C-alpha positions in Angstrom: 109.9 64.6 -63.4 107.3 64.6 -64.2 106.4 67.8 -66.4 103.6 70.5 -66.5 102.3 73.4 -68.6 100.0 76.4 -68.2 97.1 77.2 -70.5 98.5 79.0 -73.4 97.6 82.7 -72.6 99.4 82.0 -69.3 102.3 80.4 -70.9 102.9 83.4 -73.1 102.6 86.0 -70.2 105.2 83.8 -68.2 107.4 83.8 -71.1 107.3 87.5 -71.5 107.8 88.1 -67.8 110.7 85.7 -67.8 112.5 87.7 -70.5 112.3 90.9 -68.5 112.7 89.1 -65.2 116.1 90.6 -64.2 114.7 94.1 -63.8 111.1 93.4 -62.9 111.3 90.7 -60.1 112.3 91.5 -56.5 114.4 88.8 -54.7 112.5 86.3 -52.6 111.8 86.9 -49.0 114.0 85.6 -46.3 113.4 81.9 -46.3 111.9 80.3 -43.4 112.7 76.6 -43.8 111.7 73.9 -41.1 113.3 72.2 -38.3 111.5 68.7 -38.6 110.5 66.7 -41.5 107.9 63.8 -42.0 108.7 60.3 -43.1 106.5 60.8 -46.3 105.3 63.9 -47.9 104.0 65.7 -51.0 105.9 68.8 -52.0 103.9 71.5 -53.8 105.5 74.4 -55.8 103.0 77.3 -56.2 103.4 78.8 -59.6 101.6 82.0 -58.7 102.6 82.4 -54.9 106.2 81.3 -55.9 106.7 79.4 -52.7 107.0 75.7 -51.7 104.7 73.9 -49.4 104.7 70.5 -47.9 101.9 68.0 -47.0 102.7 65.3 -44.6 101.2 61.9 -45.8 100.2 58.8 -43.5 101.1 55.3 -44.6 97.8 55.0 -46.6 98.6 58.4 -48.4 96.1 60.5 -46.6 96.6 64.2 -45.7 98.2 64.7 -42.3 99.9 68.2 -41.5 100.1 70.9 -44.0 103.0 73.3 -43.8 102.3 76.0 -46.2 104.8 78.4 -47.8 107.9 76.9 -46.0 110.2 79.1 -48.4 109.9 81.7 -51.0 111.6 80.3 -54.3 111.8 83.3 -56.6 110.4 84.3 -60.0 108.5 81.7 -62.1 109.5 78.3 -60.6 108.9 75.7 -63.3 110.2 72.3 -62.0 111.6 70.4 -59.2 114.5 67.9 -59.6 116.0 65.5 -57.0 119.8 65.1 -56.7 121.1 63.3 -53.6 120.3 65.3 -50.5 119.3 68.3 -52.4 116.4 69.6 -54.6 117.0 71.8 -57.6 114.3 74.2 -58.5 114.3 75.4 -62.0 113.5 79.4 -61.9 112.3 80.6 -65.3 112.1 84.1 -64.2 115.5 84.2 -62.7 117.3 82.1 -65.3 118.8 80.1 -62.5 118.7 76.9 -60.5 117.9 77.2 -56.6 119.1 74.4 -54.6 117.4 73.3 -51.2 118.3 70.9 -48.6 115.8 68.1 -48.9 115.0 67.6 -45.2 114.8 71.2 -44.0 113.9 73.0 -47.2 116.5 75.7 -46.8 118.8 77.1 -49.4 122.1 75.3 -49.9 125.6 76.7 -50.1 125.9 78.2 -52.5 122.1 78.6 -53.0 121.9 79.1 -56.6 123.6 78.6 -60.0 122.9 81.2 -62.7 122.3 80.0 -66.3 122.8 83.2 -68.1 120.3 86.0 -69.4 117.4 85.3 -71.6 117.4 81.5 -71.1 113.7 80.9 -69.8 114.9 77.5 -68.3 112.0 74.9 -68.3 113.2 71.4 -67.0 116.2 70.1 -65.4 117.8 66.4 -65.2 120.8 65.2 -63.4 123.3 63.8 -65.6 125.9 63.0 -62.9 125.8 64.0 -59.2 126.3 67.7 -59.3 125.9 68.0 -63.1 122.7 69.2 -64.6 121.1 69.8 -68.0 118.4 72.5 -68.3 116.4 73.1 -71.4 116.4 76.7 -72.5 113.1 77.7 -74.1 114.4 80.9 -75.6 118.0 79.8 -76.3 117.1 76.5 -78.2 119.6 74.6 -76.3 120.3 72.5 -73.2 122.5 74.4 -70.6 124.9 72.4 -68.6 125.8 73.5 -65.1 127.6 72.3 -62.1 126.7 72.4 -58.4 129.9 74.4 -57.6 128.9 77.0 -60.3 131.8 76.2 -62.5 131.5 75.6 -66.2 131.7 71.9 -67.1 133.9 71.0 -70.3 131.6 70.4 -73.3 133.0 69.3 -76.6 130.3 71.1 -78.6 127.1 73.1 -77.8 123.9 70.9 -77.2 121.7 72.8 -79.8 118.1 71.5 -79.8 115.1 72.0 -82.0 113.0 75.2 -81.5 111.7 75.9 -77.8 112.8 72.8 -76.0 110.8 71.8 -72.8 110.7 68.4 -71.4 114.0 66.3 -71.0 114.9 62.9 -69.7 118.0 60.8 -69.4 118.3 57.2 -70.7 121.1 54.8 -70.3 123.8 54.7 -73.0 124.4 51.7 -75.2 127.7 49.8 -74.2 129.8 52.1 -72.1 129.3 52.8 -68.5 129.9 56.4 -68.9 127.6 56.9 -71.7 124.0 58.2 -71.6 121.3 59.4 -74.0 119.8 62.8 -73.3 116.3 63.2 -75.0 114.7 66.6 -75.3 111.1 67.4 -76.6 111.1 70.4 -78.8 107.7 72.3 -78.7 108.5 74.4 -81.8 106.8 77.5 -80.2 107.3 80.8 -82.0 106.1 84.3 -81.4 106.2 85.0 -85.1 103.7 82.2 -85.9 100.0 83.0 -86.2 98.0 82.9 -82.8 95.9 79.9 -84.1 99.0 77.8 -84.6 101.7 79.0 -82.2 103.6 75.8 -82.1 105.7 74.6 -85.1 106.4 71.0 -86.0 107.4 69.0 -82.9 110.6 67.2 -82.6 112.9 65.3 -80.3 116.6 66.0 -79.9 118.8 63.0 -79.0 122.3 63.5 -77.8 124.6 60.5 -76.9 127.0 61.9 -74.2 130.2 60.5 -72.8 130.8 61.8 -69.3 134.1 61.5 -67.5 135.7 63.4 -64.6 134.4 64.0 -61.0 132.0 66.2 -59.2 133.0 69.9 -59.8 135.1 69.0 -62.8 133.0 67.0 -65.2 133.9 66.7 -68.8 131.1 66.0 -71.5 131.7 64.8 -74.9 129.1 64.7 -77.5 129.3 61.4 -79.4 126.2 61.7 -81.5 123.3 64.3 -82.0 120.2 63.5 -83.8 117.0 65.5 -84.6 113.7 63.3 -84.8 110.5 64.6 -86.4 107.3 63.8 -84.4 104.7 65.1 -86.6 102.3 63.0 -88.9 103.2 62.7 -92.5 100.2 64.9 -93.5 101.0 67.7 -91.1 101.0 71.1 -92.8 103.5 73.2 -90.9 102.4 76.4 -92.4 98.7 76.2 -91.3 98.5 73.5 -88.6 99.9 74.0 -85.1 102.3 71.4 -83.9 101.7 68.8 -81.3 103.4 70.8 -78.6 105.1 67.9 -76.7 105.3 68.9 -73.1 106.1 65.8 -71.0 108.2 62.7 -71.5 107.7 59.3 -69.5 110.2 56.6 -69.4 108.2 53.5 -68.9 111.2 51.5 -67.8 111.1 53.4 -64.5 107.6 51.9 -63.7 108.2 48.5 -65.5 111.4 47.5 -67.1 109.5 45.1 -69.3 107.7 48.0 -71.2 110.3 49.2 -73.7 108.6 52.5 -74.5 108.9 56.5 -74.3 105.5 58.2 -73.8 105.5 61.7 -75.2 102.4 63.6 -74.0 101.5 66.4 -76.3 99.3 69.2 -75.2 98.4 70.8 -78.6 97.4 74.5 -78.8 96.1 74.3 -75.3 94.3 77.6 -75.1 92.5 76.5 -71.9 89.3 78.2 -73.2 87.2 75.0 -73.9 87.0 75.8 -77.6 89.8 73.3 -78.4 90.2 69.7 -77.3 93.7 68.9 -78.2 95.9 66.2 -76.9 97.9 63.4 -78.3 99.9 60.6 -76.9 102.9 59.4 -78.9 104.2 55.9 -78.1 108.0 55.6 -79.0 110.2 52.6 -79.0 112.7 53.2 -76.2 115.7 51.9 -78.2 115.2 53.5 -81.6 112.8 56.4 -80.5 110.7 55.7 -83.6 107.0 56.5 -83.2 105.1 53.4 -83.0 101.5 54.7 -82.1 99.6 58.0 -82.2 96.6 58.0 -79.9 94.2 60.8 -79.5 93.8 61.9 -75.8 92.0 65.3 -75.7 91.9 67.6 -72.9 95.2 69.4 -73.6 97.3 67.4 -71.2 100.4 68.9 -69.6 101.6 66.1 -67.3 101.1 62.3 -66.7 101.9 59.3 -64.7 101.9 55.4 -65.4 100.7 53.1 -62.8 101.4 49.4 -62.8 98.5 47.0 -62.3 98.2 43.2 -62.0 99.0 40.9 -64.9 101.4 43.1 -66.4 98.9 45.8 -67.3 99.3 49.5 -66.8 97.1 52.7 -66.7 98.3 56.1 -67.9 96.7 59.2 -66.0 97.0 62.7 -67.5 95.9 66.0 -66.4 95.1 69.1 -68.4 92.8 72.1 -68.9 89.7 70.4 -67.4 90.1 66.9 -66.5 91.9 63.7 -65.3 91.8 61.2 -68.1 93.1 57.6 -68.1 94.3 55.1 -70.9 94.8 51.4 -70.3 97.8 49.2 -71.6 97.1 45.5 -71.7 99.4 43.0 -70.2 98.9 40.5 -73.2 101.4 42.4 -75.6 98.7 44.3 -77.6 99.8 47.6 -76.0 97.7 50.7 -75.4 94.0 50.5 -75.9 92.5 53.6 -77.6 89.0 52.4 -76.8 89.7 52.5 -73.0 90.1 56.3 -72.9 87.9 57.8 -70.3 87.4 60.8 -68.1 87.9 60.2 -64.5 87.3 63.6 -63.0 86.3 67.0 -64.2 87.6 70.2 -62.5 85.2 73.2 -61.9 85.7 76.8 -61.2 86.3 79.9 -63.3 89.8 78.3 -64.5 89.5 74.6 -64.6 92.9 73.6 -65.0 94.9 70.7 -63.4 98.4 71.3 -63.6 100.4 68.2 -62.3 99.9 64.8 -61.0 101.8 62.5 -58.6 101.3 58.9 -57.4 102.3 57.2 -54.0 101.2 53.6 -53.7 97.4 53.6 -54.4 96.9 57.4 -54.0 96.9 59.7 -56.7 97.3 63.4 -56.2 96.3 66.2 -58.7 97.2 69.9 -58.4 94.2 72.0 -59.2 95.8 75.1 -60.2 92.6 77.1 -60.9 91.1 76.4 -57.4 94.2 76.4 -55.3 93.6 72.8 -54.2 95.3 69.4 -53.9 93.0 66.4 -54.7 93.7 63.0 -53.5 92.1 60.0 -55.1 92.3 56.2 -54.8 93.4 54.0 -57.8 91.1 51.0 -57.9 92.1 47.6 -59.1 90.7 48.1 -62.5 92.8 51.1 -63.1 90.2 53.8 -62.6 89.9 56.4 -59.9 87.8 56.8 -56.7 87.0 60.0 -55.2 88.4 62.7 -54.7 88.8 61.1 -51.3 90.4 64.4 -49.9 90.5 68.1 -51.0 93.1 70.3 -49.4 93.1 74.1 -49.9 96.6 75.5 -50.4 98.4 78.6 -51.5 98.1 80.4 -54.9 98.5 78.3 -58.0 99.8 74.8 -57.1 101.7 73.9 -60.3 104.4 71.3 -59.5 104.1 68.1 -57.2 106.7 65.8 -56.1 106.6 62.8 -53.6 109.3 62.7 -51.0 110.3 60.0 -48.7 112.6 60.4 -45.7 
């Protein structure tokens, strides 16, 4: 799941529109869907066009057929989540989850689950088949929903820190039916000064015990903790917070790396006057911050790629560029001196919104230029290219690799 974020002026516009979406947004056009599907593809959610497109990929990751605007999604699509044979689209402007058949990209039955008014949902994770947790940017909590639309039993509300965004699920400790839900809280508030819109960043941790069956899940909160992410010298009255926008569980790439990566975008105005961006490295077991590394570039999304000898490279995208950072395989961890700019976007609004990897191909969504870029990851952890540039519909914002 990888995560994404718009430059700050666009964020605030989207938030304001989301709050009024019930009266301002018309329902999506009649969906088209498709009748055939490729063995490998890159799905693209268009944040401005509010549609879903698909790009067929060959075995080497090169672009083949491009099927644009397969379906109209609805207002302000923010995230894609995979659950079995379906995709869940988080619609911030409609306060709902839209479900699509993975192969034919047509609405499921029922097509959507409503999350309530004034939620501004940001990201969604699958807790159990048909059970979802969605961060509510406006409501300061995680909303649980079921595929059949019924309310799952919840022992107590999942109240987070202010303005939650990214969320991941980690295995619990001990019991098979237990899991840890980790949420990044951006601390955004419209009452804060324009120069420091984000309050102190934090993580919310919920240890959940889940029993029951699809359609009748029961969730018990065994523990809840709020973890401060700011540096000790952070002045919350004058300084803007870190704005954590993406979480990466390194165990999904390499089980030997016991870390959670928190990508922090900072103020993220996208004007070129700021150069925010911080990587927090957390112990995956304790969630304690072990490293703070300056990244720059206001990153909103990232992927970690495994290399030979136990080493890794983190690629991030943000307001202008793709940047990379190396992690040594000798136990020394992330190398701050390895930080480099791999590619710089051009155009009137240089903004790279999301990033995805398939084998040794890396894809970036160039939001400002309505393009998808394909690069090759070389043996040293750097990028070659772009090898290909494909023009797509308005505002490519979310990428997902799908194999059939």
